[in-house]
BALOBA-1460 file (C-alpha; in Angstrom, 3 decimals):
// residues 160
<rec num="1" residu="m" x="-2.989" y="-13.452" z="13.793"/>
<rec num="2" residu="d" x="-4.070" y="-14.853" z="10.439"/>
<rec num="3" residu="d" x="-2.067" y="-14.393" z="7.244"/>
<rec num="4" residu="s" x="-4.435" y="-11.758" z="5.846"/>
<rec num="5" residu="l" x="-4.106" y="-9.520" z="8.897"/>
<rec num="6" residu="l" x="-0.352" y="-10.032" z="9.013"/>
<rec num="7" residu="r" x="-0.063" y="-9.031" z="5.358"/>
<rec num="8" residu="r" x="-2.180" y="-5.910" z="5.891"/>
<rec num="9" residu="l" x="-0.029" y="-4.963" z="8.875"/>
<rec num="10" residu="r" x="3.149" y="-5.491" z="6.860"/>
<rec num="11" residu="v" x="1.796" y="-3.368" z="3.988"/>
<rec num="12" residu="e" x="0.952" y="-0.454" z="6.281"/>
<rec num="13" residu="q" x="4.320" y="-0.862" z="7.994"/>
<rec num="14" residu="a" x="6.036" y="-0.718" z="4.591"/>
<rec num="15" residu="r" x="3.962" y="2.284" z="3.555"/>
<rec num="16" residu="s" x="4.939" y="4.128" z="6.733"/>
<rec num="17" residu="l" x="8.584" y="3.263" z="6.084"/>
<rec num="18" residu="l" x="8.623" y="4.668" z="2.527"/>
<rec num="19" residu="y" x="5.891" y="7.309" z="2.701"/>
<rec num="20" residu="d" x="3.122" y="7.501" z="5.279"/>
<rec num="21" residu="a" x="0.682" y="4.946" z="6.575"/>
<rec num="22" residu="e" x="-2.867" y="5.517" z="5.396"/>
<rec num="23" residu="p" x="-4.634" y="6.641" z="8.575"/>
<rec num="24" residu="h" x="-7.990" y="5.122" z="7.639"/>
<rec num="25" residu="h" x="-6.432" y="1.768" z="6.798"/>
<rec num="26" residu="a" x="-4.292" y="1.806" z="9.941"/>
<rec num="27" residu="v" x="-7.316" y="2.395" z="12.209"/>
<rec num="28" residu="m" x="-9.433" y="-0.232" z="10.446"/>
<rec num="29" residu="l" x="-6.541" y="-2.675" z="10.662"/>
<rec num="30" residu="a" x="-6.234" y="-2.075" z="14.402"/>
<rec num="31" residu="c" x="-9.970" y="-2.706" z="14.795"/>
<rec num="32" residu="d" x="-9.651" y="-5.959" z="12.857"/>
<rec num="33" residu="l" x="-6.672" y="-6.954" z="15.003"/>
<rec num="34" residu="l" x="-8.812" y="-6.428" z="18.108"/>
<rec num="35" residu="v" x="-11.563" y="-8.603" z="16.672"/>
<rec num="36" residu="a" x="-8.942" y="-11.285" z="15.974"/>
<rec num="37" residu="g" x="-7.822" y="-11.207" z="19.602"/>
<rec num="38" residu="v" x="-4.666" y="-9.108" z="19.220"/>
<rec num="39" residu="n" x="-5.459" y="-6.657" z="21.990"/>
<rec num="40" residu="g" x="-2.281" y="-5.038" z="23.259"/>
<rec num="41" residu="d" x="-2.238" y="-1.446" z="24.477"/>
<rec num="42" residu="a" x="-0.860" y="-0.075" z="21.185"/>
<rec num="43" residu="v" x="-3.513" y="-1.900" z="19.137"/>
<rec num="44" residu="v" x="-6.274" y="-0.588" z="21.406"/>
<rec num="45" residu="a" x="-4.885" y="2.965" z="21.213"/>
<rec num="46" residu="l" x="-4.788" y="2.921" z="17.400"/>
<rec num="47" residu="a" x="-8.241" y="1.346" z="17.142"/>
<rec num="48" residu="a" x="-9.628" y="4.110" z="19.362"/>
<rec num="49" residu="e" x="-8.451" y="6.828" z="16.957"/>
<rec num="50" residu="s" x="-10.759" y="8.507" z="14.475"/>
<rec num="51" residu="a" x="-10.182" y="7.127" z="10.980"/>
<rec num="52" residu="r" x="-11.304" y="10.513" z="9.638"/>
<rec num="53" residu="t" x="-9.133" y="12.846" z="11.671"/>
<rec num="54" residu="l" x="-5.988" y="10.877" z="12.493"/>
<rec num="55" residu="s" x="-2.970" y="12.550" z="10.889"/>
<rec num="56" residu="a" x="-0.509" y="10.564" z="8.797"/>
<rec num="57" residu="h" x="2.266" y="11.441" z="11.260"/>
<rec num="58" residu="e" x="0.269" y="10.121" z="14.202"/>
<rec num="59" residu="a" x="-0.778" y="7.029" z="12.219"/>
<rec num="60" residu="n" x="2.905" y="6.312" z="11.528"/>
<rec num="61" residu="r" x="3.765" y="6.697" z="15.206"/>
<rec num="62" residu="r" x="0.895" y="4.538" z="16.430"/>
<rec num="63" residu="l" x="1.495" y="1.909" z="13.764"/>
<rec num="64" residu="a" x="5.157" y="1.678" z="14.808"/>
<rec num="65" residu="a" x="3.983" y="1.015" z="18.369"/>
<rec num="66" residu="v" x="1.644" y="-1.739" z="17.115"/>
<rec num="67" residu="t" x="4.349" y="-3.450" z="15.056"/>
<rec num="68" residu="a" x="6.746" y="-3.279" z="18.008"/>
<rec num="69" residu="e" x="4.073" y="-4.665" z="20.310"/>
<rec num="70" residu="v" x="3.453" y="-7.687" z="18.065"/>
<rec num="71" residu="g" x="7.183" y="-8.150" z="17.412"/>
<rec num="72" residu="l" x="7.107" y="-7.435" z="13.676"/>
<rec num="73" residu="a" x="10.545" y="-6.499" z="12.353"/>
<rec num="74" residu="e" x="10.853" y="-3.617" z="9.897"/>
<rec num="75" residu="p" x="11.038" y="-4.877" z="6.294"/>
<rec num="76" residu="d" x="14.073" y="-4.217" z="4.151"/>
<rec num="77" residu="l" x="13.649" y="-1.699" z="1.356"/>
<rec num="78" residu="a" x="13.127" y="-4.251" z="-1.439"/>
<rec num="79" residu="t" x="10.451" y="-6.052" z="0.569"/>
<rec num="80" residu="a" x="8.712" y="-2.768" z="1.412"/>
<rec num="81" residu="v" x="8.574" y="-1.843" z="-2.284"/>
<rec num="82" residu="e" x="7.193" y="-5.274" z="-3.191"/>
<rec num="83" residu="l" x="4.518" y="-5.102" z="-0.480"/>
<rec num="84" residu="i" x="3.324" y="-1.640" z="-1.502"/>
<rec num="85" residu="t" x="3.426" y="-2.496" z="-5.209"/>
<rec num="86" residu="a" x="1.413" y="-5.709" z="-4.759"/>
<rec num="87" residu="d" x="-1.134" y="-3.947" z="-2.560"/>
<rec num="88" residu="t" x="-1.501" y="-1.129" z="-5.085"/>
<rec num="89" residu="c" x="-1.951" y="-3.583" z="-7.966"/>
<rec num="90" residu="e" x="-4.601" y="-5.514" z="-6.039"/>
<rec num="91" residu="r" x="-6.442" y="-2.277" z="-5.233"/>
<rec num="92" residu="i" x="-6.290" y="-1.226" z="-8.889"/>
<rec num="93" residu="l" x="-7.801" y="-4.522" z="-9.986"/>
<rec num="94" residu="d" x="-10.533" y="-4.605" z="-7.351"/>
<rec num="95" residu="r" x="-11.285" y="-0.913" z="-8.015"/>
<rec num="96" residu="t" x="-10.737" y="0.203" z="-4.410"/>
<rec num="97" residu="v" x="-8.292" y="2.774" z="-5.742"/>
<rec num="98" residu="l" x="-9.048" y="4.966" z="-8.736"/>
<rec num="99" residu="a" x="-6.911" y="4.528" z="-11.838"/>
<rec num="100" residu="e" x="-5.605" y="8.065" z="-11.477"/>
<rec num="101" residu="e" x="-4.364" y="7.452" z="-7.936"/>
<rec num="102" residu="g" x="-3.150" y="3.919" z="-8.639"/>
<rec num="103" residu="t" x="-1.062" y="5.085" z="-11.573"/>
<rec num="104" residu="h" x="0.811" y="7.530" z="-9.382"/>
<rec num="105" residu="r" x="1.123" y="5.075" z="-6.480"/>
<rec num="106" residu="l" x="2.963" y="2.670" z="-8.787"/>
<rec num="107" residu="y" x="5.879" y="5.085" z="-8.948"/>
<rec num="108" residu="v" x="7.062" y="3.185" z="-5.867"/>
<rec num="109" residu="v" x="8.665" y="0.694" z="-8.280"/>
<rec num="110" residu="g" x="11.297" y="3.331" z="-9.012"/>
<rec num="111" residu="h" x="12.303" y="3.670" z="-5.367"/>
<rec num="112" residu="e" x="16.019" y="3.237" z="-4.745"/>
<rec num="113" residu="g" x="16.805" y="-0.435" z="-4.204"/>
<rec num="114" residu="s" x="13.590" y="-1.598" z="-5.845"/>
<rec num="115" residu="p" x="13.681" y="-5.036" z="-7.452"/>
<rec num="116" residu="l" x="10.960" y="-3.749" z="-9.804"/>
<rec num="117" residu="d" x="12.732" y="-0.655" z="-11.104"/>
<rec num="118" residu="d" x="12.593" y="-1.968" z="-14.685"/>
<rec num="119" residu="l" x="8.829" y="-1.259" z="-14.554"/>
<rec num="120" residu="l" x="9.393" y="2.465" z="-14.032"/>
<rec num="121" residu="p" x="9.357" y="3.391" z="-17.766"/>
<rec num="122" residu="a" x="5.965" y="1.681" z="-18.192"/>
<rec num="123" residu="v" x="4.574" y="3.433" z="-15.107"/>
<rec num="124" residu="a" x="5.930" y="6.762" z="-16.347"/>
<rec num="125" residu="a" x="4.334" y="6.211" z="-19.763"/>
<rec num="126" residu="l" x="0.944" y="5.531" z="-18.160"/>
<rec num="127" residu="a" x="1.268" y="8.603" z="-15.958"/>
<rec num="128" residu="e" x="2.312" y="10.751" z="-18.926"/>
<rec num="129" residu="r" x="-0.697" y="9.582" z="-20.918"/>
<rec num="130" residu="l" x="-2.959" y="10.203" z="-17.934"/>
<rec num="131" residu="e" x="-1.698" y="13.708" z="-17.259"/>
<rec num="132" residu="d" x="-0.716" y="14.993" z="-20.703"/>
<rec num="133" residu="d" x="-3.219" y="13.314" z="-23.009"/>
<rec num="134" residu="l" x="-6.212" y="12.785" z="-20.717"/>
<rec num="135" residu="g" x="-6.007" y="15.813" z="-18.445"/>
<rec num="136" residu="g" x="-5.717" y="13.708" z="-15.292"/>
<rec num="137" residu="r" x="-8.861" y="11.626" z="-15.861"/>
<rec num="138" residu="a" x="-8.461" y="7.991" z="-16.862"/>
<rec num="139" residu="d" x="-10.414" y="6.644" z="-19.793"/>
<rec num="140" residu="h" x="-11.298" y="3.026" z="-20.562"/>
<rec num="141" residu="d" x="-8.088" y="2.444" z="-22.521"/>
<rec num="142" residu="l" x="-5.851" y="3.722" z="-19.723"/>
<rec num="143" residu="q" x="-7.766" y="1.633" z="-17.171"/>
<rec num="144" residu="a" x="-7.300" y="-1.454" z="-19.365"/>
<rec num="145" residu="r" x="-3.560" y="-0.771" z="-19.710"/>
<rec num="146" residu="l" x="-3.243" y="-0.175" z="-15.980"/>
<rec num="147" residu="d" x="-5.135" y="-3.409" z="-15.248"/>
<rec num="148" residu="a" x="-2.816" y="-5.329" z="-17.579"/>
<rec num="149" residu="m" x="0.222" y="-3.822" z="-15.886"/>
<rec num="150" residu="a" x="-1.189" y="-4.676" z="-12.454"/>
<rec num="151" residu="r" x="-1.815" y="-8.309" z="-13.458"/>
<rec num="152" residu="t" x="1.671" y="-8.624" z="-14.978"/>
<rec num="153" residu="t" x="3.259" y="-7.095" z="-11.900"/>
<rec num="154" residu="l" x="1.365" y="-9.381" z="-9.538"/>
<rec num="155" residu="s" x="2.371" y="-12.442" z="-11.552"/>
<rec num="156" residu="r" x="5.986" y="-11.301" z="-11.295"/>
<rec num="157" residu="l" x="5.676" y="-10.929" z="-7.550"/>
<rec num="158" residu="a" x="3.984" y="-14.306" z="-7.061"/>
<rec num="159" residu="p" x="6.180" y="-16.908" z="-5.381"/>
<rec num="160" residu="q" x="7.756" y="-19.194" z="-7.946"/>
């Protein structure tokens, strides 16, 4: 399995640990694992699911079977927070997640045991501006601030 697939698997594993796996992403990941030659029974079963109708609960269960099948240990809490935060920041910057959703997803930095908990006041300020001042719809200024925060966060998470 290449590093990109391994990272995606670890992110979904972390997401299922702290919240719920994203069913669409879990199914697409399983399909990509099959293409890469990782074709165990759990991978095949997840890839065969409907990305549209798979419940979060079932995605979590099937993803756990995949990670067990490939021998991937569960991440510790700090690592899970870092994985989800980095993934969210990357999605914010490449615009695969809307600013409104990305802002709220960054609340993960405040999770107990997070090595990024000092970022929580900045995330809360962005969310407050989004909800209280902008009525839940991001404007150009909020998007620019969110992008800057995402870049700063990613640089903090980059290996030194």
